[in-house]
Structure formats: C-alpha cells, structure tokens
PDB file of the backbone (N, CA, C, O) and the ligand in Angstrom, with CONECT records:
HET     ZN  A 101       1
ATOM      1  N   MET A   1      -3.116 -64.412   6.477  1.00  0.00           N
ATOM      2  CA  MET A   1      -4.178 -63.400   6.574  1.00  0.00           C
ATOM      3  C   MET A   1      -4.756 -63.402   7.991  1.00  0.00           C
ATOM      4  O   MET A   1      -5.154 -64.453   8.494  1.00  0.00           O
ATOM      5  N   PRO A   2      -4.804 -62.231   8.638  1.00  0.00           N
ATOM      6  CA  PRO A   2      -5.335 -62.199  10.002  1.00  0.00           C
ATOM      7  C   PRO A   2      -6.811 -62.566  10.039  1.00  0.00           C
ATOM      8  O   PRO A   2      -7.579 -62.208   9.146  1.00  0.00           O
ATOM      9  N   LYS A   3      -7.188 -63.279  11.077  1.00  0.00           N
ATOM     10  CA  LYS A   3      -8.579 -63.708  11.204  1.00  0.00           C
ATOM     11  C   LYS A   3      -8.898 -64.023  12.657  1.00  0.00           C
ATOM     12  O   LYS A   3      -8.014 -64.344  13.452  1.00  0.00           O
ATOM     13  N   ILE A   4     -10.183 -63.925  12.985  1.00  0.00           N
ATOM     14  CA  ILE A   4     -10.659 -64.383  14.289  1.00  0.00           C
ATOM     15  C   ILE A   4     -11.914 -65.221  14.048  1.00  0.00           C
ATOM     16  O   ILE A   4     -12.601 -65.061  13.039  1.00  0.00           O
ATOM     17  N   ARG A   5     -12.195 -66.105  14.984  1.00  0.00           N
ATOM     18  CA  ARG A   5     -13.398 -66.914  14.909  1.00  0.00           C
ATOM     19  C   ARG A   5     -14.470 -66.253  15.774  1.00  0.00           C
ATOM     20  O   ARG A   5     -14.292 -66.092  16.981  1.00  0.00           O
ATOM     21  N   CYS A   6     -15.592 -65.870  15.143  1.00  0.00           N
ATOM     22  CA  CYS A   6     -16.702 -65.274  15.891  1.00  0.00           C
ATOM     23  C   CYS A   6     -17.359 -66.355  16.743  1.00  0.00           C
ATOM     24  O   CYS A   6     -17.246 -67.544  16.447  1.00  0.00           O
ATOM     25  N   LYS A   7     -18.046 -65.932  17.803  1.00  0.00           N
ATOM     26  CA  LYS A   7     -18.722 -66.897  18.677  1.00  0.00           C
ATOM     27  C   LYS A   7     -19.765 -67.725  17.931  1.00  0.00           C
ATOM     28  O   LYS A   7     -20.083 -68.841  18.342  1.00  0.00           O
ATOM     29  N   CYS A   8     -20.305 -67.173  16.818  1.00  0.00           N
ATOM     30  CA  CYS A   8     -21.318 -67.893  16.036  1.00  0.00           C
ATOM     31  C   CYS A   8     -20.693 -68.939  15.134  1.00  0.00           C
ATOM     32  O   CYS A   8     -21.404 -69.735  14.520  1.00  0.00           O
ATOM     33  N   GLY A   9     -19.381 -68.945  15.048  1.00  0.00           N
ATOM     34  CA  GLY A   9     -18.691 -69.911  14.214  1.00  0.00           C
ATOM     35  C   GLY A   9     -18.126 -69.328  12.935  1.00  0.00           C
ATOM     36  O   GLY A   9     -17.280 -69.945  12.288  1.00  0.00           O
ATOM     37  N   GLU A  10     -18.588 -68.143  12.567  1.00  0.00           N
ATOM     38  CA  GLU A  10     -18.105 -67.492  11.345  1.00  0.00           C
ATOM     39  C   GLU A  10     -16.635 -67.108  11.490  1.00  0.00           C
ATOM     40  O   GLU A  10     -16.207 -66.629  12.539  1.00  0.00           O
ATOM     41  N   LEU A  11     -15.874 -67.325  10.426  1.00  0.00           N
ATOM     42  CA  LEU A  11     -14.473 -66.918  10.415  1.00  0.00           C
ATOM     43  C   LEU A  11     -14.390 -65.507   9.850  1.00  0.00           C
ATOM     44  O   LEU A  11     -14.785 -65.266   8.709  1.00  0.00           O
ATOM     45  N   LEU A  12     -13.877 -64.576  10.646  1.00  0.00           N
ATOM     46  CA  LEU A  12     -13.775 -63.182  10.219  1.00  0.00           C
ATOM     47  C   LEU A  12     -12.333 -62.915   9.775  1.00  0.00           C
ATOM     48  O   LEU A  12     -11.414 -62.832  10.590  1.00  0.00           O
ATOM     49  N   ARG A  13     -12.172 -62.786   8.464  1.00  0.00           N
ATOM     50  CA  ARG A  13     -10.839 -62.494   7.904  1.00  0.00           C
ATOM     51  C   ARG A  13     -10.743 -60.987   7.687  1.00  0.00           C
ATOM     52  O   ARG A  13     -11.629 -60.382   7.083  1.00  0.00           O
ATOM     53  N   PHE A  14      -9.679 -60.396   8.177  1.00  0.00           N
ATOM     54  CA  PHE A  14      -9.566 -58.941   8.045  1.00  0.00           C
ATOM     55  C   PHE A  14      -8.243 -58.503   7.456  1.00  0.00           C
ATOM     56  O   PHE A  14      -7.690 -57.475   7.847  1.00  0.00           O
ATOM     57  N   GLY A  15      -7.737 -59.283   6.515  1.00  0.00           N
ATOM     58  CA  GLY A  15      -6.482 -58.923   5.858  1.00  0.00           C
ATOM     59  C   GLY A  15      -6.672 -58.173   4.552  1.00  0.00           C
ATOM     60  O   GLY A  15      -5.722 -57.596   4.022  1.00  0.00           O
ATOM     61  N   ASP A  16      -7.894 -58.176   4.029  1.00  0.00           N
ATOM     62  CA  ASP A  16      -8.131 -57.503   2.752  1.00  0.00           C
ATOM     63  C   ASP A  16      -7.983 -55.987   2.879  1.00  0.00           C
ATOM     64  O   ASP A  16      -8.287 -55.406   3.921  1.00  0.00           O
ATOM     65  N   ILE A  17      -7.511 -55.358   1.804  1.00  0.00           N
ATOM     66  CA  ILE A  17      -7.418 -53.888   1.757  1.00  0.00           C
ATOM     67  C   ILE A  17      -8.126 -53.400   0.504  1.00  0.00           C
ATOM     68  O   ILE A  17      -7.628 -53.677  -0.587  1.00  0.00           O
ATOM     69  N   PRO A  18      -9.229 -52.707   0.574  1.00  0.00           N
ATOM     70  CA  PRO A  18      -9.955 -52.427   1.823  1.00  0.00           C
ATOM     71  C   PRO A  18     -10.723 -53.658   2.300  1.00  0.00           C
ATOM     72  O   PRO A  18     -11.010 -54.571   1.526  1.00  0.00           O
ATOM     73  N   CYS A  19     -11.044 -53.659   3.579  1.00  0.00           N
ATOM     74  CA  CYS A  19     -11.712 -54.798   4.201  1.00  0.00           C
ATOM     75  C   CYS A  19     -13.204 -54.486   4.377  1.00  0.00           C
ATOM     76  O   CYS A  19     -13.576 -53.470   4.963  1.00  0.00           O
ATOM     77  N   LYS A  20     -14.044 -55.385   3.857  1.00  0.00           N
ATOM     78  CA  LYS A  20     -15.489 -55.135   3.874  1.00  0.00           C
ATOM     79  C   LYS A  20     -16.130 -55.259   5.249  1.00  0.00           C
ATOM     80  O   LYS A  20     -17.223 -54.734   5.463  1.00  0.00           O
ATOM     81  N   ILE A  21     -15.481 -55.936   6.179  1.00  0.00           N
ATOM     82  CA  ILE A  21     -16.096 -56.123   7.511  1.00  0.00           C
ATOM     83  C   ILE A  21     -15.418 -55.274   8.575  1.00  0.00           C
ATOM     84  O   ILE A  21     -15.784 -55.331   9.749  1.00  0.00           O
ATOM     85  N   GLU A  22     -14.429 -54.486   8.163  1.00  0.00           N
ATOM     86  CA  GLU A  22     -13.701 -53.651   9.125  1.00  0.00           C
ATOM     87  C   GLU A  22     -14.179 -52.210   9.041  1.00  0.00           C
ATOM     88  O   GLU A  22     -14.348 -51.662   7.952  1.00  0.00           O
ATOM     89  N   TYR A  23     -14.393 -51.605  10.199  1.00  0.00           N
ATOM     90  CA  TYR A  23     -14.801 -50.203  10.289  1.00  0.00           C
ATOM     91  C   TYR A  23     -13.798 -49.473  11.159  1.00  0.00           C
ATOM     92  O   TYR A  23     -13.333 -49.998  12.171  1.00  0.00           O
ATOM     93  N   LYS A  24     -13.469 -48.251  10.751  1.00  0.00           N
ATOM     94  CA  LYS A  24     -12.506 -47.447  11.496  1.00  0.00           C
ATOM     95  C   LYS A  24     -13.256 -46.375  12.289  1.00  0.00           C
ATOM     96  O   LYS A  24     -14.294 -45.878  11.852  1.00  0.00           O
ATOM     97  N   PHE A  25     -12.721 -46.029  13.450  1.00  0.00           N
ATOM     98  CA  PHE A  25     -13.351 -44.991  14.251  1.00  0.00           C
ATOM     99  C   PHE A  25     -12.308 -44.259  15.086  1.00  0.00           C
ATOM    100  O   PHE A  25     -11.199 -44.743  15.312  1.00  0.00           O
ATOM    101  N   ILE A  26     -12.703 -43.090  15.526  1.00  0.00           N
ATOM    102  CA  ILE A  26     -11.831 -42.283  16.382  1.00  0.00           C
ATOM    103  C   ILE A  26     -12.737 -41.544  17.360  1.00  0.00           C
ATOM    104  O   ILE A  26     -13.846 -41.142  17.007  1.00  0.00           O
ATOM    105  N   SER A  27     -12.266 -41.370  18.575  1.00  0.00           N
ATOM    106  CA  SER A  27     -13.089 -40.662  19.555  1.00  0.00           C
ATOM    107  C   SER A  27     -13.164 -39.181  19.190  1.00  0.00           C
ATOM    108  O   SER A  27     -12.288 -38.654  18.505  1.00  0.00           O
ATOM    109  N   ASP A  28     -14.190 -38.540  19.644  1.00  0.00           N
ATOM    110  CA  ASP A  28     -14.358 -37.116  19.381  1.00  0.00           C
ATOM    111  C   ASP A  28     -13.237 -36.307  20.015  1.00  0.00           C
ATOM    112  O   ASP A  28     -12.789 -35.311  19.446  1.00  0.00           O
ATOM    113  N   VAL A  29     -12.783 -36.727  21.186  1.00  0.00           N
ATOM    114  CA  VAL A  29     -11.691 -36.029  21.867  1.00  0.00           C
ATOM    115  C   VAL A  29     -10.396 -36.128  21.062  1.00  0.00           C
ATOM    116  O   VAL A  29      -9.678 -35.142  20.897  1.00  0.00           O
ATOM    117  N   GLU A  30     -10.107 -37.337  20.563  1.00  0.00           N
ATOM    118  CA  GLU A  30      -8.888 -37.508  19.766  1.00  0.00           C
ATOM    119  C   GLU A  30      -8.970 -36.727  18.451  1.00  0.00           C
ATOM    120  O   GLU A  30      -8.001 -36.102  18.021  1.00  0.00           O
ATOM    121  N   TYR A  31     -10.143 -36.779  17.827  1.00  0.00           N
ATOM    122  CA  TYR A  31     -10.301 -36.062  16.559  1.00  0.00           C
ATOM    123  C   TYR A  31     -10.168 -34.556  16.745  1.00  0.00           C
ATOM    124  O   TYR A  31      -9.691 -33.847  15.858  1.00  0.00           O
ATOM    125  N   ASP A  32     -10.592 -34.085  17.893  1.00  0.00           N
ATOM    126  CA  ASP A  32     -10.554 -32.655  18.193  1.00  0.00           C
ATOM    127  C   ASP A  32      -9.126 -32.111  18.256  1.00  0.00           C
ATOM    128  O   ASP A  32      -8.915 -30.901  18.166  1.00  0.00           O
ATOM    129  N   GLN A  33      -8.145 -33.007  18.412  1.00  0.00           N
ATOM    130  CA  GLN A  33      -6.745 -32.568  18.465  1.00  0.00           C
ATOM    131  C   GLN A  33      -6.220 -32.163  17.091  1.00  0.00           C
ATOM    132  O   GLN A  33      -5.207 -31.471  16.985  1.00  0.00           O
ATOM    133  N   TYR A  34      -6.914 -32.596  16.041  1.00  0.00           N
ATOM    134  CA  TYR A  34      -6.500 -32.223  14.688  1.00  0.00           C
ATOM    135  C   TYR A  34      -7.020 -30.830  14.355  1.00  0.00           C
ATOM    136  O   TYR A  34      -8.155 -30.473  14.673  1.00  0.00           O
ATOM    137  N   GLN A  35      -6.170 -30.068  13.716  1.00  0.00           N
ATOM    138  CA  GLN A  35      -6.555 -28.734  13.294  1.00  0.00           C
ATOM    139  C   GLN A  35      -6.304 -28.602  11.796  1.00  0.00           C
ATOM    140  O   GLN A  35      -5.388 -29.219  11.252  1.00  0.00           O
ATOM    141  N   GLU A  36      -7.117 -27.800  11.143  1.00  0.00           N
ATOM    142  CA  GLU A  36      -6.950 -27.530   9.717  1.00  0.00           C
ATOM    143  C   GLU A  36      -6.951 -28.829   8.914  1.00  0.00           C
ATOM    144  O   GLU A  36      -7.569 -29.813   9.322  1.00  0.00           O
ATOM    145  N   GLN A  37      -6.255 -28.831   7.766  1.00  0.00           N
ATOM    146  CA  GLN A  37      -6.244 -30.025   6.934  1.00  0.00           C
ATOM    147  C   GLN A  37      -5.271 -31.043   7.507  1.00  0.00           C
ATOM    148  O   GLN A  37      -4.219 -30.700   8.046  1.00  0.00           O
ATOM    149  N   ILE A  38      -5.659 -32.314   7.372  1.00  0.00           N
ATOM    150  CA  ILE A  38      -4.786 -33.360   7.907  1.00  0.00           C
ATOM    151  C   ILE A  38      -4.506 -34.400   6.835  1.00  0.00           C
ATOM    152  O   ILE A  38      -5.276 -34.577   5.891  1.00  0.00           O
ATOM    153  N   ASP A  39      -3.397 -35.073   7.005  1.00  0.00           N
ATOM    154  CA  ASP A  39      -2.998 -36.159   6.117  1.00  0.00           C
ATOM    155  C   ASP A  39      -3.882 -37.375   6.434  1.00  0.00           C
ATOM    156  O   ASP A  39      -3.946 -37.830   7.576  1.00  0.00           O
ATOM    157  N   SER A  40      -4.548 -37.880   5.418  1.00  0.00           N
ATOM    158  CA  SER A  40      -5.458 -39.001   5.652  1.00  0.00           C
ATOM    159  C   SER A  40      -4.724 -40.227   6.197  1.00  0.00           C
ATOM    160  O   SER A  40      -5.306 -41.015   6.943  1.00  0.00           O
ATOM    161  N   GLU A  41      -3.473 -40.392   5.835  1.00  0.00           N
ATOM    162  CA  GLU A  41      -2.699 -41.536   6.328  1.00  0.00           C
ATOM    163  C   GLU A  41      -2.436 -41.397   7.834  1.00  0.00           C
ATOM    164  O   GLU A  41      -2.473 -42.384   8.568  1.00  0.00           O
ATOM    165  N   ILE A  42      -2.172 -40.179   8.282  1.00  0.00           N
ATOM    166  CA  ILE A  42      -1.954 -39.945   9.711  1.00  0.00           C
ATOM    167  C   ILE A  42      -3.240 -40.209  10.486  1.00  0.00           C
ATOM    168  O   ILE A  42      -3.226 -40.830  11.549  1.00  0.00           O
ATOM    169  N   LEU A  43      -4.346 -39.729   9.937  1.00  0.00           N
ATOM    170  CA  LEU A  43      -5.631 -39.985  10.583  1.00  0.00           C
ATOM    171  C   LEU A  43      -5.915 -41.484  10.628  1.00  0.00           C
ATOM    172  O   LEU A  43      -6.356 -42.011  11.649  1.00  0.00           O
ATOM    173  N   TYR A  44      -5.660 -42.158   9.521  1.00  0.00           N
ATOM    174  CA  TYR A  44      -5.889 -43.601   9.418  1.00  0.00           C
ATOM    175  C   TYR A  44      -5.129 -44.347  10.517  1.00  0.00           C
ATOM    176  O   TYR A  44      -5.676 -45.230  11.179  1.00  0.00           O
ATOM    177  N   LEU A  45      -3.870 -43.978  10.696  1.00  0.00           N
ATOM    178  CA  LEU A  45      -3.028 -44.674  11.677  1.00  0.00           C
ATOM    179  C   LEU A  45      -3.497 -44.442  13.110  1.00  0.00           C
ATOM    180  O   LEU A  45      -3.192 -45.238  13.997  1.00  0.00           O
ATOM    181  N   ASN A  46      -4.234 -43.362  13.342  1.00  0.00           N
ATOM    182  CA  ASN A  46      -4.694 -43.079  14.698  1.00  0.00           C
ATOM    183  C   ASN A  46      -6.120 -43.551  14.972  1.00  0.00           C
ATOM    184  O   ASN A  46      -6.641 -43.389  16.076  1.00  0.00           O
ATOM    185  N   MET A  47      -6.732 -44.126  13.965  1.00  0.00           N
ATOM    186  CA  MET A  47      -8.074 -44.663  14.175  1.00  0.00           C
ATOM    187  C   MET A  47      -7.987 -46.095  14.685  1.00  0.00           C
ATOM    188  O   MET A  47      -7.019 -46.813  14.434  1.00  0.00           O
ATOM    189  N   LYS A  48      -9.025 -46.485  15.406  1.00  0.00           N
ATOM    190  CA  LYS A  48      -9.139 -47.861  15.875  1.00  0.00           C
ATOM    191  C   LYS A  48     -10.092 -48.609  14.962  1.00  0.00           C
ATOM    192  O   LYS A  48     -10.740 -48.011  14.103  1.00  0.00           O
ATOM    193  N   SER A  49     -10.175 -49.918  15.149  1.00  0.00           N
ATOM    194  CA  SER A  49     -10.974 -50.745  14.252  1.00  0.00           C
ATOM    195  C   SER A  49     -11.937 -51.638  15.006  1.00  0.00           C
ATOM    196  O   SER A  49     -11.671 -52.083  16.122  1.00  0.00           O
ATOM    197  N   PHE A  50     -13.074 -51.888  14.352  1.00  0.00           N
ATOM    198  CA  PHE A  50     -13.905 -53.010  14.786  1.00  0.00           C
ATOM    199  C   PHE A  50     -14.338 -53.795  13.563  1.00  0.00           C
ATOM    200  O   PHE A  50     -14.395 -53.271  12.451  1.00  0.00           O
ATOM    201  N   LEU A  51     -14.644 -55.067  13.796  1.00  0.00           N
ATOM    202  CA  LEU A  51     -15.132 -55.947  12.732  1.00  0.00           C
ATOM    203  C   LEU A  51     -16.591 -56.234  13.002  1.00  0.00           C
ATOM    204  O   LEU A  51     -17.011 -56.359  14.153  1.00  0.00           O
ATOM    205  N   GLN A  52     -17.368 -56.340  11.921  1.00  0.00           N
ATOM    206  CA  GLN A  52     -18.769 -56.712  12.054  1.00  0.00           C
ATOM    207  C   GLN A  52     -18.961 -58.081  11.419  1.00  0.00           C
ATOM    208  O   GLN A  52     -18.610 -58.294  10.258  1.00  0.00           O
ATOM    209  N   CYS A  53     -19.520 -59.004  12.189  1.00  0.00           N
ATOM    210  CA  CYS A  53     -19.807 -60.339  11.674  1.00  0.00           C
ATOM    211  C   CYS A  53     -21.085 -60.273  10.828  1.00  0.00           C
ATOM    212  O   CYS A  53     -22.143 -59.868  11.310  1.00  0.00           O
ATOM    213  N   ASP A  54     -20.966 -60.678   9.567  1.00  0.00           N
ATOM    214  CA  ASP A  54     -22.124 -60.667   8.667  1.00  0.00           C
ATOM    215  C   ASP A  54     -23.188 -61.675   9.102  1.00  0.00           C
ATOM    216  O   ASP A  54     -24.373 -61.506   8.816  1.00  0.00           O
ATOM    217  N   GLU A  55     -22.754 -62.703   9.784  1.00  0.00           N
ATOM    218  CA  GLU A  55     -23.648 -63.799  10.137  1.00  0.00           C
ATOM    219  C   GLU A  55     -24.552 -63.457  11.331  1.00  0.00           C
ATOM    220  O   GLU A  55     -25.764 -63.660  11.265  1.00  0.00           O
ATOM    221  N   CYS A  56     -23.969 -62.940  12.417  1.00  0.00           N
ATOM    222  CA  CYS A  56     -24.751 -62.730  13.643  1.00  0.00           C
ATOM    223  C   CYS A  56     -24.836 -61.259  14.061  1.00  0.00           C
ATOM    224  O   CYS A  56     -25.597 -60.925  14.970  1.00  0.00           O
ATOM    225  N   GLY A  57     -24.078 -60.387  13.424  1.00  0.00           N
ATOM    226  CA  GLY A  57     -24.126 -58.971  13.753  1.00  0.00           C
ATOM    227  C   GLY A  57     -23.242 -58.563  14.912  1.00  0.00           C
ATOM    228  O   GLY A  57     -23.193 -57.384  15.263  1.00  0.00           O
ATOM    229  N   ARG A  58     -22.535 -59.520  15.520  1.00  0.00           N
ATOM    230  CA  ARG A  58     -21.614 -59.150  16.602  1.00  0.00           C
ATOM    231  C   ARG A  58     -20.566 -58.156  16.089  1.00  0.00           C
ATOM    232  O   ARG A  58     -20.173 -58.179  14.923  1.00  0.00           O
ATOM    233  N   LEU A  59     -20.133 -57.289  17.000  1.00  0.00           N
ATOM    234  CA  LEU A  59     -19.037 -56.370  16.709  1.00  0.00           C
ATOM    235  C   LEU A  59     -17.855 -56.750  17.585  1.00  0.00           C
ATOM    236  O   LEU A  59     -18.004 -57.038  18.772  1.00  0.00           O
ATOM    237  N   TRP A  60     -16.688 -56.743  16.979  1.00  0.00           N
ATOM    238  CA  TRP A  60     -15.447 -57.078  17.697  1.00  0.00           C
ATOM    239  C   TRP A  60     -14.547 -55.854  17.658  1.00  0.00           C
ATOM    240  O   TRP A  60     -13.960 -55.529  16.626  1.00  0.00           O
ATOM    241  N   PHE A  61     -14.448 -55.179  18.804  1.00  0.00           N
ATOM    242  CA  PHE A  61     -13.682 -53.936  18.884  1.00  0.00           C
ATOM    243  C   PHE A  61     -12.239 -54.183  19.320  1.00  0.00           C
ATOM    244  O   PHE A  61     -11.981 -54.805  20.351  1.00  0.00           O
ATOM    245  N   PHE A  62     -11.313 -53.684  18.518  1.00  0.00           N
ATOM    246  CA  PHE A  62      -9.897 -53.745  18.865  1.00  0.00           C
ATOM    247  C   PHE A  62      -9.522 -52.422  19.531  1.00  0.00           C
ATOM    248  O   PHE A  62      -8.882 -51.564  18.923  1.00  0.00           O
ATOM    249  N   TRP A  63      -9.926 -52.277  20.774  1.00  0.00           N
ATOM    250  CA  TRP A  63      -9.672 -51.034  21.505  1.00  0.00           C
ATOM    251  C   TRP A  63      -8.189 -50.767  21.680  1.00  0.00           C
ATOM    252  O   TRP A  63      -7.755 -49.615  21.707  1.00  0.00           O
ATOM    253  N   ASP A  64      -7.410 -51.841  21.801  1.00  0.00           N
ATOM    254  CA  ASP A  64      -5.976 -51.692  22.082  1.00  0.00           C
ATOM    255  C   ASP A  64      -5.108 -52.227  20.946  1.00  0.00           C
ATOM    256  O   ASP A  64      -4.026 -52.761  21.191  1.00  0.00           O
ATOM    257  N   GLY A  65      -5.570 -52.090  19.719  1.00  0.00           N
ATOM    258  CA  GLY A  65      -4.791 -52.535  18.566  1.00  0.00           C
ATOM    259  C   GLY A  65      -5.007 -54.018  18.267  1.00  0.00           C
ATOM    260  O   GLY A  65      -5.614 -54.757  19.042  1.00  0.00           O
ATOM    261  N   PHE A  66      -4.488 -54.413  17.118  1.00  0.00           N
ATOM    262  CA  PHE A  66      -4.700 -55.789  16.659  1.00  0.00           C
ATOM    263  C   PHE A  66      -3.845 -56.815  17.397  1.00  0.00           C
ATOM    264  O   PHE A  66      -4.053 -58.019  17.247  1.00  0.00           O
ATOM    265  N   ASN A  67      -2.891 -56.348  18.189  1.00  0.00           N
ATOM    266  CA  ASN A  67      -2.056 -57.290  18.919  1.00  0.00           C
ATOM    267  C   ASN A  67      -2.679 -57.735  20.233  1.00  0.00           C
ATOM    268  O   ASN A  67      -2.134 -58.590  20.931  1.00  0.00           O
ATOM    269  N   ASN A  68      -3.836 -57.144  20.568  1.00  0.00           N
ATOM    270  CA  ASN A  68      -4.537 -57.532  21.787  1.00  0.00           C
ATOM    271  C   ASN A  68      -5.910 -58.092  21.410  1.00  0.00           C
ATOM    272  O   ASN A  68      -6.464 -57.735  20.370  1.00  0.00           O
ATOM    273  N   PRO A  69      -6.459 -58.973  22.259  1.00  0.00           N
ATOM    274  CA  PRO A  69      -7.753 -59.583  21.924  1.00  0.00           C
ATOM    275  C   PRO A  69      -8.855 -58.534  21.818  1.00  0.00           C
ATOM    276  O   PRO A  69      -8.891 -57.589  22.607  1.00  0.00           O
ATOM    277  N   PRO A  70      -9.756 -58.695  20.844  1.00  0.00           N
ATOM    278  CA  PRO A  70     -10.865 -57.743  20.692  1.00  0.00           C
ATOM    279  C   PRO A  70     -11.932 -57.963  21.750  1.00  0.00           C
ATOM    280  O   PRO A  70     -12.026 -59.043  22.332  1.00  0.00           O
ATOM    281  N   LYS A  71     -12.747 -56.925  22.001  1.00  0.00           N
ATOM    282  CA  LYS A  71     -13.882 -57.041  22.918  1.00  0.00           C
ATOM    283  C   LYS A  71     -15.138 -57.299  22.098  1.00  0.00           C
ATOM    284  O   LYS A  71     -15.339 -56.712  21.035  1.00  0.00           O
ATOM    285  N   GLU A  72     -15.965 -58.178  22.608  1.00  0.00           N
ATOM    286  CA  GLU A  72     -17.164 -58.621  21.902  1.00  0.00           C
ATOM    287  C   GLU A  72     -18.376 -57.779  22.296  1.00  0.00           C
ATOM    288  O   GLU A  72     -18.602 -57.526  23.479  1.00  0.00           O
ATOM    289  N   TYR A  73     -19.153 -57.348  21.305  1.00  0.00           N
ATOM    290  CA  TYR A  73     -20.404 -56.623  21.542  1.00  0.00           C
ATOM    291  C   TYR A  73     -21.496 -57.347  20.768  1.00  0.00           C
ATOM    292  O   TYR A  73     -21.433 -57.476  19.545  1.00  0.00           O
ATOM    293  N   VAL A  74     -22.494 -57.815  21.502  1.00  0.00           N
ATOM    294  CA  VAL A  74     -23.536 -58.646  20.899  1.00  0.00           C
ATOM    295  C   VAL A  74     -24.787 -57.819  20.650  1.00  0.00           C
ATOM    296  O   VAL A  74     -25.232 -57.059  21.510  1.00  0.00           O
ATOM    297  N   LEU A  75     -25.342 -57.983  19.458  1.00  0.00           N
ATOM    298  CA  LEU A  75     -26.570 -57.309  19.085  1.00  0.00           C
ATOM    299  C   LEU A  75     -27.707 -57.784  19.983  1.00  0.00           C
ATOM    300  O   LEU A  75     -27.928 -58.987  20.131  1.00  0.00           O
ATOM    301  N   ASN A  76     -28.426 -56.840  20.581  1.00  0.00           N
ATOM    302  CA  ASN A  76     -29.552 -57.178  21.434  1.00  0.00           C
ATOM    303  C   ASN A  76     -30.813 -57.243  20.574  1.00  0.00           C
ATOM    304  O   ASN A  76     -31.402 -56.218  20.232  1.00  0.00           O
ATOM    305  N   LYS A  77     -31.208 -58.456  20.235  1.00  0.00           N
ATOM    306  CA  LYS A  77     -32.351 -58.629  19.343  1.00  0.00           C
ATOM    307  C   LYS A  77     -33.650 -58.430  20.103  1.00  0.00           C
ATOM    308  O   LYS A  77     -33.840 -58.972  21.192  1.00  0.00           O
ATOM    309  N   ILE A  78     -34.546 -57.641  19.507  1.00  0.00           N
ATOM    310  CA  ILE A  78     -35.860 -57.419  20.091  1.00  0.00           C
ATOM    311  C   ILE A  78     -36.766 -58.560  19.642  1.00  0.00           C
ATOM    312  O   ILE A  78     -36.746 -58.959  18.477  1.00  0.00           O
ATOM    313  N   SER A  79     -37.557 -59.080  20.575  1.00  0.00           N
ATOM    314  CA  SER A  79     -38.279 -60.331  20.319  1.00  0.00           C
ATOM    315  C   SER A  79     -39.267 -60.251  19.151  1.00  0.00           C
ATOM    316  O   SER A  79     -39.519 -61.274  18.516  1.00  0.00           O
ATOM    317  N   ASN A  80     -39.837 -59.081  18.841  1.00  0.00           N
ATOM    318  CA  ASN A  80     -40.821 -59.028  17.753  1.00  0.00           C
ATOM    319  C   ASN A  80     -40.178 -58.746  16.396  1.00  0.00           C
ATOM    320  O   ASN A  80     -40.884 -58.576  15.402  1.00  0.00           O
ATOM    321  N   GLU A  81     -38.852 -58.694  16.346  1.00  0.00           N
ATOM    322  CA  GLU A  81     -38.165 -58.572  15.065  1.00  0.00           C
ATOM    323  C   GLU A  81     -37.817 -59.970  14.564  1.00  0.00           C
ATOM    324  O   GLU A  81     -37.580 -60.883  15.355  1.00  0.00           O
ATOM    325  N   SER A  82     -37.790 -60.120  13.275  1.00  0.00           N
ATOM    326  CA  SER A  82     -37.446 -61.439  12.729  1.00  0.00           C
ATOM    327  C   SER A  82     -35.951 -61.565  12.563  1.00  0.00           C
ATOM    328  O   SER A  82     -35.465 -62.604  12.116  1.00  0.00           O
TER     329      SER A  82
HETATM  330 ZN    ZN A 101     -20.860 -63.996  14.249  1.00  0.00          ZN2+
END
C-alpha cells in the first residue's frame, strides 16, 4: 500500500479506494479543454492529487504524479486560534 511519512510523524496511507485523505483537483485551464459531457474516468485520470494529514493539516501535493516526491504545504496557524 502506498504511503508517505508526514513531517509530524503521521503515516499517510493512500492506497484505499476511495481514499479518505486524498483529494483530486484540476486546473481551470485544463478543465476548460473539456467540452460537453465527459467520461468521468477520463477526467479522473487527468486530475492531480494531494493528501491531507489529519494530524497536523499539512497538504502534500503530487504535482508531477505519484512517481515523484510530493510538495509540502504547511497550515499557517494564527496565534489566537486553538
Ligand atoms: Zn502531519
């Protein structure tokens, strides 16, 4: 099962289908290339993924597919929030 270790120590497993910590996205420019009705499987294959760590809220974006290391995005916590 594919997995990565988050900086907080949490193990992020993303082999489940559907995966609760994986989110799919597509740029507006790429989506704009689709016209009329589209096959959801084709759309799925052209979307990219990020994982959200339940523990610390970090996002790990796979901009270049799962075969390349993800980029880390850290939640900027505001000091008066708990
Ligand atoms: Zn984490």
